[in-house]
LODREN-835225 format. One record per residue: x, y, z of N, C-alpha, C in turn. Coordinates in steps of 0.02 Angstrom, whole numbers, padded with zeros to 5 digits, always signed. Layout:
% LODREN-835225
XYZXYZXYZ...
END
This chain:
% LODREN-835225
-06219+06056+07066-06189+06073+07130-06245+06083+07181-06238+06053+07241-06288+06061+07293-06285+06131+07322-06343+06162+07329-06349+06228+07358-06377+06223+07429-06341+06251+07477-06359+06246+07548-06372+06316+07576-06425+06323+07615-06439+06385+07650-06423+06376+07724-06381+06420+07750-06363+06420+07821-06402+06477+07854-06444+06459+07903-06486+06508+07937-06465+06510+08010-06433+06565+08030-06408+06570+08099-06397+06644+08115-06422+06668+08171-06413+06739+08188-06343+06752+08217-06304+06701+08231-06235+06710+08252-06191+06712+08189-06176+06772+08168-06142+06782+08103-06074+06747+08099-06032+06748+08152-05968+06712+08146-05977+06637+08133-06027+06606+08166-06039+06535+08155-06064+06523+08084-06112+06564+08062-06138+06556+07994-06083+06564+07942-06039+06612+07952-05984+06625+07904-05935+06567+07903-05918+06540+07962-05873+06483+07966-05902+06423+07930-05966+06410+07940-05999+06353+07908-06000+06364+07832-06016+06424+07810-06019+06439+07738-05951+06427+07706-05898+06452+07736-05830+06444+07708-05811+06371+07707-05824+06335+07761-05805+06264+07766-05842+06221+07714-05906+06233+07706-05945+06195+07657-05925+06215+07586-05908+06278+07576-05883+06300+07511-05819+06264+07492-05774+06257+07541-05711+06221+07528-05723+06147+07515-05779+06121+07540-05796+06051+07529-05834+06040+07463-05845+06095+07425-05875+06088+07359-05949+06104+07356-05976+06135+07408-06047+06153+07407-06055+06228+07394-06112+06245+07366-06129+06316+07357-06171+06337+07416-06148+06387+07453-06180+06406+07516-06203+06478+07516-06261+06489+07545-06287+06556+07556-06307+06562+07629-06313+06625+07654-06328+06636+07725-06388+06681+07735-06424+06668+07789-06476+06712+07813-06467+06718+07888-06480+06777+07916-06464+06789+07986-06526+06795+08031-06584+06785+08003-06644+06780+08044-06698+06744+08003-06752+06725+08036-06804+06686+08004-06838+06722+07947-06849+06786+07954-06883+06824+07901-06841+06826+07837-06776+06839+07845-06732+06840+07787-06730+06771+07754-06727+06719+07794-06726+06651+07767-06790+06636+07729-06846+06657+07757-06911+06646+07724-06913+06678+07655-06887+06738+07650-06885+06773+07586-06840+06737+07537-06782+06714+07559-06735+06680+07515-06763+06613+07491-06795+06577+07536-06824+06512+07518-06879+06521+07466-06915+06577+07470-06967+06590+07421-06941+06609+07353-06878+06631+07349-06849+06655+07286-06802+06605+07253-06775+06558+07292-06724+06512+07266-06740+06440+07284-06704+06395+07251-06711+06324+07266-06650+06301+07304-06660+06264+07359-06605+06238+07399-06611+06163+07405-06552+06130+07410-06550+06058+07420-06549+06039+07493-06530+06087+07536-06524+06073+07608-06524+06140+07645-06555+06140+07705-06553+06200+07747-06525+06181+07815-06474+06218+07838-06447+06211+07905-06479+06266+07947-06514+06247+07999-06561+06293+08031-06550+06297+08107-06536+06358+08131-06534+06369+08202-06606+06372+08229-06614+06356+08292-06682+06358+08321-06696+06426+08353-06650+06449+08395-06662+06511+08432-06640+06572+08391-06689+06604+08358-06675+06661+08316-06729+06714+08325-06713+06778+08312-06764+06830+08316-06813+06825+08258-06868+06861+08263-06921+06865+08212-06959+06799+08207-06930+06751+08171-06960+06685+08163-06909+06633+08186-06926+06592+08235-06877+06543+08259-06875+06482+08213-06827+06438+08226-06816+06381+08182-06874+06333+08178-06907+06322+08234-06965+06276+08234-07021+06303+08191-07034+06368+08195-07086+06399+08154-07067+06396+08080-07004+06409+08066-06981+06408+07997-06986+06338+07967-06973+06288+08008-06977+06219+07984-07048+06202+07961-07098+06231+07993-07167+06219+07972-07179+06242+07900-07145+06296+07881-07150+06321+07812-07109+06279+07764-07051+06257+07786-07004+06221+07742-07029+06150+07727-07058+06117+07777-07074+06046+07771-07115+06028+07709-07168+06067+07691-07206+06049+07631-07167+06057+07566-07110+06094+07568-07070+06104+07508-07025+06045+07493-07019+06000+07541-06978+05940+07529-06904+05952+07534-06883+06008+07566-06812+06023+07574-06788+05994+07640-06737+05952+07641-06713+05924+07705-06682+05978+07749-06690+05970+07814-06666+06018+07863-06623+05983+07915-06566+06013+07932-06526+05992+07989-06528+06049+08039-06554+06036+08100-06551+06086+08152-06479+06092+08178-06458+06154+08188-06389+06170+08208-06397+06219+08266-06396+06193+08329-06421+06234+08384-06384+06220+08449-06390+06267+08496-06360+06258+08562-06407+06221+08610-06469+06209+08589-06517+06174+08632-06500+06099+08633-06470+06078+08689-06441+06011+08691-06481+05960+08731-06535+05982+08764-06574+05935+08803-06604+05880+08759-06611+05821+08787-06639+05765+08749-06708+05782+08723-06749+05815+08764-06818+05831+08742-06817+05879+08682-06767+05924+08680-06762+05969+08623-06743+05932+08560-06695+05885+08567-06674+05845+08509-06731+05803+08482-06767+05771+08528-06824+05730+08508-06877+05773+08474-06892+05831+08502-06941+05876+08473-06921+05897+08402-06857+05914+08395-06832+05935+08329-06839+05882+08277-06821+05820+08294-06825+05765+08247-06897+05747+08232-06939+05748+08283-07010+05732+08272-07045+05786+08233-07017+05847+08233-07048+05902+08195-07034+05896+08121-06987+05852+08103-06973+05841+08032-06903+05854+08010-06858+05873+08056-06788+05883+08037-06755+05815+08023-06709+05814+07975-06673+05753+07958-06619+05737+08008-06591+05789+08040-06537+05778+08088-06535+05837+08135-06495+05830+08188-06492+05880+08242-06421+05880+08268-06386+05936+08260-06317+05939+08284-06311+05996+08334-06279+05983+08390-06277+06030+08446-06212+06071+08444-06219+06137+08453-06161+06181+08459-06131+06174+08529-06065+06181+08534-06016+06187+08479-06003+06119+08448-05992+06119+08382-05980+06057+08346-05916+06063+08306-05890+06006+08285-05831+06005+08242-05854+06007+08169-05819+06047+08129-05838+06055+08058-05838+05988+08021-05788+05944+08030-05790+05880+07994-05853+05840+08009-05877+05843+08072-05938+05807+08089-05998+05838+08052-06001+05904+08050-06056+05938+08014-06055+05918+07941-05996+05919+07909-05992+05902+07838-06013+05829+07827-05993+05785+07872-06014+05715+07866-06089+05708+07871-06121+05744+07916-06194+05741+07923-06228+05769+07861-06200+05824+07834-06227+05853+07772-06224+05802+07716-06168+05768+07709-06160+05719+07656-06210+05662+07663-06222+05639+07724-06269+05584+07736-06339+05604+07716-06360+05664+07737-06428+05687+07721-06436+05697+07646-06386+05727+07614-06391+05739+07542-06392+05674+07502-06357+05623+07527-06360+05559+07493-06431+05531+07492-06466+05542+07546-06535+05517+07550-06580+05556+07503-06565+05619+07492-06609+05662+07453-06580+05678+07384-06523+05647+07368-06487+05668+07308-06530+05661+07246-06531+05715+07208-06567+05716+07145-06519+05722+07086-06455+05711+07101-06404+05720+07049-06413+05669+06993-06390+05688+06934-06393+05642+06877-06351+05580+06890-06374+05525+06862-06335+05464+06866-06296+05452+06801-06309+05495+06751-06272+05491+06688-06251+05561+06667-06192+05566+06638-06166+05630+06615-06138+05621+06544-06145+05674+06504-06115+05676+06438-06077+05742+06432-06013+05737+06416-05971+05797+06410-05917+05784+06358-05915+05827+06307-05865+05823+06254-05860+05753+06223-05917+05722+06210-05917+05656+06180-05905+05599+06228-05896+05616+06291-05884+05565+06343-05950+05550+06377-05966+05486+06384-06028+05464+06419-06008+05428+06482-06035+05452+06539-06019+05423+06604-06083+05397+06636-06085+05332+06650-06142+05301+06683-06120+05282+06753-06147+05316+06803-06122+05307+06871-06142+05240+06901-06205+05218+06895-06223+05153+06925-06180+05094+06901-06165+05093+06836-06124+05038+06809-06049+05053+06812-06032+05115+06833-05961+05137+06836-05928+05127+06768-05963+05145+06715-05938+05137+06647-05929+05204+06614-05872+05212+06580-05856+05273+06543-05842+05254+06471-05876+05288+06424-05869+05271+06353-05859+05334+06311-05825+05322+06255-05821+05374+06203-05834+05339+06136-05888+05361+06103-05910+05332+06039-05918+05256+06045-05946+05234+06101-05960+05163+06110-05902+05122+06136-05842+05150+06137-05784+05114+06161-05772+05130+06235-05765+05078+06275-05757+05089+06347-05687+05115+06363-05684+05163+06408-05621+05190+06433-05608+05160+06502-05552+05128+06509-05537+05093+06572-05508+05142+06623-05545+05153+06677-05520+05195+06732-05512+05153+06794-05463+05170+06835-05457+05137+06900-05515+05161+06944-05530+05124+06998-05584+05146+07042-05576+05218+07067-05515+05238+07085-05505+05305+07110-05510+05357+07054-05487+05340+06995-05495+05385+06938-05569+05397+06923-05609+05344+06927-05681+05351+06915-05712+05394+06969-05695+05381+07032-05723+05421+07087-05704+05495+07080-05643+05507+07059-05619+05575+07048-05660+05609+06993-05672+05573+06938-05712+05600+06883-05782+05617+06907-05813+05573+06946-05881+05585+06971-05882+05646+07017-05831+05653+07059-05828+05712+07102-05827+05776+07061-05787+05777+07009-05785+05837+06966-05852+05848+06932-05883+05795+06907-05947+05802+06871-06002+05827+06917-06000+05807+06980-06052+05827+07027-06038+05894+07061-05980+05922+07050-05964+05989+07077-05935+06032+07021-05971+06040+06965-05944+06078+06908-05932+06151+06925-05881+06180+06893-05866+06251+06898-05850+06272+06970-05827+06225+07009-05809+06238+07079-05735+06223+07090-05699+06271+07118-05628+06260+07133-05623+06216+07195-05596+06157+07187-05590+06109+07242-05518+06107+07267-05509+06116+07332-05442+06109+07361-05418+06038+07354-05352+06030+07345-05323+05963+07342-05342+05922+07403-05340+05954+07462-05356+05919+07524-05429+05895+07523-05474+05936+07496-05544+05917+07491-05553+05858+07444-05519+05861+07387-05523+05807+07338-05499+05742+07370-05443+05746+07405-05415+05685+07436-05464+05657+07488-05491+05700+07530-05536+05678+07583-05598+05644+07554-05624+05670+07498-05687+05644+07471-05677+05584+07425-05619+05577+07396-05605+05519+07352-05569+05464+07389-05519+05482+07429-05480+05431+07465-05505+05422+07536-05550+05464+07558-05581+05458+07624-05530+05457+07680-05485+05504+07677-05435+05510+07729-05403+05579+07726-05353+05590+07768-05319+05654+07770-05256+05650+07727-05247+05699+07683-05190+05699+07637-05126+05716+07674-05074+05678+07662-05010+05691+07693-04977+05752+07660-04938+05789+07698-04904+05848+07672-04858+05829+07615-04863+05866+07561-04819+05853+07503-04842+05798+07457-04898+05766+07472-04922+05711+07430-04940+05735+07360-04922+05696+07310-04938+05712+07240-04992+05665+07213-05025+05628+07258-05075+05580+07236-05129+05612+07194-05157+05667+07217-05211+05700+07180-05187+05724+07112-05128+05756+07109-05102+05782+07046-05090+05727+06996-05063+05671+07018-05048+05616+06973-05113+05585+06946-05163+05578+06988-05227+05551+06965-05262+05599+06917-05257+05663+06930-05287+05712+06884-05253+05709+06816-05186+05703+06815-05149+05698+06752-05172+05637+06712-05179+05580+06745-05200+05519+06710-05272+05525+06686-05315+05556+06728-05385+05565+06709-05391+05610+06648-05353+05664+06647-05354+05708+06588-05335+05670+06525-05282+05631+06531-05256+05595+06473-05306+05542+06448-05334+05503+06494-05378+05449+06474-05445+05473+06447-05471+05528+06476-05538+05551+06457-05537+05605+06404-05479+05635+06392-05476+05690+06344-05506+05755+06371-05512+05760+06438-05541+05819+06468-05488+05869+06493-05430+05866+06462-05376+05910+06484-05393+05983+06481-05434+06003+06431-05454+06074+06425-05509+06092+06474-05541+06042+06502-05597+06054+06548-05575+06055+06621-05530+06009+06639-05507+06005+06708-05449+06053+06716-05464+06111+06743-05415+06166+06748-05381+06167+06816-05316+06183+06815-05280+06194+06877-05298+06263+06905-05307+06266+06970-05321+06329+07004-05263+06344+07051-05227+06398+07037-05166+06414+07074-05176+06414+07149-05133+06379+07185-05131+06376+07258-05194+06345+07288-05236+06315+07247-05297+06284+07272-05300+06211+07252-05313+06198+07188-05320+06129+07165-05345+06127+07094-05407+06103+07083-05433+06094+07015-05507+06112+07011-05527+06128+06949-05596+06146+06935-05616+06115+06868-05675+06083+06865-05702+06059+06802-05747+06112+06772-05730+06137+06714-05770+06187+06681-05822+06151+06638-05885+06167+06652-05939+06129+06620-06002+06172+06617-06036+06172+06560-06098+06208+06554-06153+06168+06587-06192+06202+06631-06245+06167+06668-06310+06206+06661
END
């Protein structure tokens, strides 16, 4: 699961971003000033940092100087909208620059694009005798191939890449079908049922009441 650090002294914005990214399947933590962020970065590993520029103690530009040698991608998330500020931010080493106020779907899309470039996720998974090779889109059990539809395979990969995370049905639909789920749609539930049956992961893919599904997996 990708771990993201949100650094912003505006607590309501940081909290909204944390909740939204959590619902999208990411593990999120928050820091409310540069010094707190610096301490957290020194103690933990992050896959991405969302960083405000104008903060007390240590501002975003200064913090980026520390982050850059660590190889952690950064997206600036700031109210500084002038072209010269955007250019400066990108030239300083940020992967992207999003101006407040922004729409959450746009932020999530930008996060996904940056993480794809930096993704260190496994390309192969083994779980309960099931072998999944993502590049070849092949699923096997004891050498015998299991035939999955394209959407069933994409659903399986989503679960494998977000283990032990409760995913909302709407989030699953958006990330697998790349659209907005219609009210009352049973598409996700039907695909999960077929995936459980074909893969034998019925005990692993758990229903989460009033939310959706979670793949239980030791990592």
